[in-house]
N, C-alpha and C positions, 0 to 999 in steps of 0.2 A: 294302411289298413290296420285294424286292431289286431294285436298279437295275443291270442289266447295261449295259456300255458299248455304245452303238450302233456298228455296224460302219463307219459313215461319218460325216463331218461333216454335221450337219443344215443345211438351207438357212437363209440369213440372214433371209429374210422369206417369208411365205406370200401371194404375190400371186395365185396360181391354185390351184384345188383340183379333184380328180377324185373322184367318188363311185362305189364299186363295191359292188353288191348281189349277194348270193350265195344261191342256192336254186333247186331245180327248180320249186317252187311259184310263184316269181316269173317265171322264164324261160318257163314254160308258160302264164302268165296266170291261174293258179288263185288267186293272192292279189294284191291291189292293193299296189303298192309305195308306201307312204306315207312310209317313211323317207327316201327319196331327196329328195322334195320338202321335207320338214322340214329336213333338213340343208342343202340349198341355200339355203333362206330364212334359216336361222340364220347361215350363212357370209356371205351377202350383207350381212346386218345388221352383221356384224363387219368389213366392208370387204374380203372375200375373194371373188373371182369363181370360180364353178364352171364349168369349161370342158368337162367331159364327164361323162355319166352312163352307166354300163355295168352290165349285168346278165348274170351267168353262171350256169349250172346247177351242181349239186353234182358238179363234175368237176375233179379236181386239175390236170391239164395246162392246162385252160382258165383256171383261177384263177391259176396261176403266170404264164401268158402275159399275162393282164390286169394283174396286179400289176407286172410288169416294164415293160410298155408305159406304163401310167399314171404310174409313178414317173419315167419319162423325160420326160414332157410337163408335169407339174405339180409344184409345190413341196410339195403336201399331198395325200395319198391317204387317204380314209376308207372303210373296208370295213365292211359290216354283214352279219351272219349267218355261219353255219358254225362257230360256237363251242360247239355243243351236245356231248352225250356219245356220240352214235351214230356209226356207221361212215360215214354220209354227211355228217358235219360235218368239213370238210377244210381250213378256213382256217388252222389252226395249221401243219399239214403243208405247205401251199402256201407260206405265208410263209417257213418255214424253208428250203424248197427254193429259193425266189426269192432268198433271202439267201445261199445256199450254206452253210447252217448246219444244226445238228442240234438236236433237241428235248431239253429237260431238264425234270425235275420241279421246280416252284417250291414249296418247303415252305410259304411263307406263303400262296400261292394255294390250296394244298391245305387249309390250315387254314381259310381263308375258306369254301371250298366245304363242308367238313365242318360248320362252324359254322352255315351256312345250314340244313342239315338238322336239326342238333341243336336249334336255336331253335324248330323246328316239331315237336319230339318224334319225329323220325325218324332212322333210321340211314342214312348215305350209301350208296347202291348202289355196288358196285365199279366199275360202268360210268362213274360220274361222276369217277373219279380222273383220267381223261384230260384233264379240263378244267383241270387244274393244270399242264399241259405248256406250255412256251414255248421259242422259239429261244434259244440261249445268249446271243445278243447283243440280245435283246429285253427289254422291261420288262412285267411284268404290271400290269394296271389293276384296281383293286378294284371289285367289283360288289356294291352293298348291296341290290340289288333282285332278285337271281336267282343262279343257280349258275355262270354263265359269266364268268370274269374276262376283261377285255379285254387287248389287246396293243398295245405301242408299239415301233416300230423305225425305223431309218433305212434306206431301201431305194432304191437307184439315185439317191441324192442327194435324195430326198424324205422328209419325215416321214410315216410310215404308221401310222395308228391302226385297229385292228380292234375293232369293237364288237359286242355281241350284237344279234340281230335283233329281238326283241320291243321295241316302242317304250317300254314301261314300264321296261325296263332300259336301253335305248339312250339315251333322252333325259337321264336324270340322270347317266349316265357321261360323255356328251359335255360337259355343263355342268361336271362336277366334275374330269374328268381331261384333257379335250381343250382346252377354252377357255383355261385358264391357260397352256397351252403354245403357243398360237397367236401368230403374229407378223405381223399385218397390215402392209402397207406404210405407213410414216409419211407423214402429210400427205395421205392419200387417203380420201375418203368415198364409200361406195356406199349409195344409198338408192333404194327402189322404191315404186311405188304401182300400184294396179289399179282400173279402173272396168269394170263389167259392163253390157252392153247386151242387150236382147231385142227381136226384131221387125225387125232390120235385118241384111242380109247383110254378110259381111266385106268384100267389094269395095265395096259402097255406103258402108260406114262409112269405109273407107280413102279414098274419094273426098271425103267430107266433111272428113276430117282433113287431106287435102292435104299441104302442105309440112311439116306437123308430123312426118310419117313419113320425112323424108329421112334417110338412113343416117348422115350426119355429125352429126346431132343439132342442136338449137337450144339454145344456151347450155349445151351438154354434156348435154342431156336426150334420150335415145333413146326413141322412141315406136313400139310395134309392136302388132299385133293377133293374137289366137288365137281359134279357134272350137272349141266343144265342146258337144255336146248342145243346139244351138240358141242357146246363149249366146255372144256375141262379146265378148271381154274386151280392153280397151285397157291395155297394160302400159307404164309409164313408168319409166325408170331413169336415175339420175344417177350418174356416176363421175368424180370429179375432186377438186380441192384445197379446195373449200369446206368450212367447218366444218359439222358435222351440222345445226345449227339453220338455217344459211343454205341448205343443200341441201334441207331439208324445205320451207322457204319457197319456193324455186324450183320444187319439184315441185308444191306447192299452186297456184302460179300457172298452171302448165301444165295441171293438172287442171281448173281453171276454164275454160281455153280449150277443152279436150276437151268439157266439158259444154255449152259454147255451140255448138260445131260438131255434136255428136251429139244435142243436144236431149233430148227426153223419152224417147228410146230408152235413155238411161242409167237403170238402176234401182238400182244399188248399188255398193259398193266392197268390196275385200278379201274377207272371208268371207261377205258378204251372199248370200242365195239369193232367188230370185224368190218362192217361197211365203212365206218369212219377211217379206219386204218387204210383200207384199200383206196378210198378217195384221196387221202393225203399222199399216198404213194404216187397216184396218178397226177395229182396237182403239182407235186414236186418235179415231175417230168414234163409238165405242160402237155399232158395227154388226156384223152377222154375215152370212155367206154360206153357201149350201147348193149342192149339185151334183146334177144329174141326168145320168147317163152311160150311153151305149150302147156304142160301139166301144171306149172306153177302160176300161170295166169297173171303174170306181172309182179309176183312176190319179190323176186330179186330186185327189180326196179324200185319197188316200194321200200325195201330195206335201204337202198342207197339214198332215196329221196327223203327218208326219215331224218337224215343227217343234214343239219344246217350247212349251207354253202355247197351243197352237192352239185348245183348247176355248173360249177367251175370244172367238174370232171365227169359228169354224167350227161350224155347228150339226149338220151331218150330210149324208149323200148318199143318193140313190136310184140303184140299178143297174137300169136298164130295158133289158136286153139284147134282150128279145123285144118284139114289137109289142103283145102282150097286156098285159105289164107297163107299157109306155108308157101304155096306156089306164088300167089299174087304179091305178097308183101316181102317175102324173103328170097324169092326166086328159086325155090327148091324144084328140082327136076321132077316132072310128073311121073317119070318111070319108077321113081322110088316107091310110089304108092300103088303101082300096078300089082296084079295078083302074084306075079313071080318076083316082085321087087322086095327089098328088105323091110319096107313098111315105115310108118311114122315113128315108131319107137325102135330106133336103130342107130348104129354108129354113123352110117351114111347120111341119115336124115339130120342128125345133130350137127355134123360137120357142114352140110350144105346150108343149114340155117345160120350157123355162125359166119360162114364165108359170105353168104348173101347179105346178112345184117351188116357186116363190115363195110360192104360197098354201098348199101342203101342209106345207112346212117352216117357214113363218112366219118368214122371214128378210127382211132388207133387200135382199139381192142373191141371185140364183141364176144359176149357169152350167150350160149344157146342151151336150152333145156327142153328135153322131150322125154316123156315117160308115162307110166301107169300109176297114178296116185291112189286108185281104188275108191271105194271097196270093190267095184266091178271093173270090167275092162281087161281082165287077164286073157292072154292069147294062148290057147292050148297048143301043144306040140302037134306038128303035122308032117308026116313022112320023115324026111331027114332034118326038118327044121325043129330046133328046140323051142319049147314054149317060153312065153314071157309072162311070168307071174306078176301079181300086184307088187309094186315096189321096184320094178325094173325101170331104171332111169339112165339116160345117156346125156352127158354134159360135154359141150365142146367149147373151146376157146380158140379164137382166131385173132392174131395180132400182126400188124404191119411191122416189118423189119426196116430199120433205117437204111440198111445197105441194099441198094438195088431195088427197093420197093417190094422185096419178097414178103410173103405171108407165112408166119409160123403157126402151127395148129397143135392142139392137144385135145384128144377125145377120150373120155373115160366112161366106163360102164359101172354102174352101181346097182346093188340090190339092197334097197332100203327096208328096214323093219319099222313096224308101227302102223298107226292109222293114217288116214288121208292127210290130216294136218301135219303129222310128223314127217311123212314122205315129202310133202311140199316144202316144209320148213328146212329140212336137211338138204334138199336138192338146191334150194336157193343159196344156202350158206356154203355148200360144196362148190358151187360155181364161183362165188366170191373168193373162196379159199384157193381155187385153182388159179385165178387171176393173180392173187397175192403171191403165190409160189412162183409164177412166171416173172412178176415184177422184181422179186428179190433173187431170182436166179436159182430157184430150188425146185424146178419141175420134177426132179427125180423122186421126190417124196410121194409116197402113196398116201391116200386119205382113207380114213375109217370107212368101212363098208364097201370099199372098192372091190369089185369082183374079178377084174382082170386088168 
């Protein structure tokens, strides 16, 4: 494609980067922004630190302002989205305005767009012709996986790359057209690691990590924590002159220290998920688990089956939302639901559900969950009986012991905070965490929000 001369001298190195995501669907939260994370991780692996993530709607003035500001604070700006053929795709126009430039049709870019349709036996709609426009001082980047050519220009002293939004188009364009043009600072290595924990709060984990989290770092390694959906992750980052091999060795040493301090609360690294880790533990033992769920309505089972290959270790689940089905499907004693009985949300009911599910599903393990997810359903105190507020949850685990066919059990009472979604989500994850603790022989550990 034709190479127009950039309007300014490009920066000598790319020490820092800014990522700009464009689209109403992103700014309104209708679509999860996976591009930003992917780009930041790739840039970090190349030794370039991302200093800011920005999302703007399909609004030309907002996009122009963001381009100019980010170009002034980072040596590299990467934009995703807004390169489509419709009226709300404004990245080309915004880039030209920010550069003080005008748009011109790029004949080779147009040829590429037309070829994409021809190869599929289609005639290019007239609307798609706009995708061949570029600022006169910009360069078009070939797209082999879609109709939107990318753009490269020098803007406010920064190298600016505009890439298509769909990941299947953006990823290969980044590798083919952006990576060869990147200039990481010489002699600097950036390396990262992540460890995930479950069942411990962020402040409790920070206390355990202690001086490892000091902001000046230890041996150049920065340690921080982030919490999301009940999982607290420990993030380690090295940035310095060590060679990549030595940096990796240093991070591994610090990861071992984190594992010592956090103990069995650590369940995985990088892309590990709690359900996947639990399923692997079961698979390695040639064992299976089943579930009996009330307030979570099958959420724990869904988390397990979201993982490919789950059928090797997950037998199935019973959704016993009503008391009648708790009796019919899980064999819970009707006396539990009698006026003087402990009720559906109780230690006794959770245990009966787990034991009944163990027999009916014919598995080595069974998890049972019963509780009050809210917003209604709270049980007021009556006489000597304490009340059961929203967020009251009982979770039971029943497991067959190899010796003599005995069954071991564990029942825990939680008081969950948050809305209905949070209560159900944390209940399902807590059940999986309980099974994991049993499988690794660490049942003595308490879990976050455990009441007794």
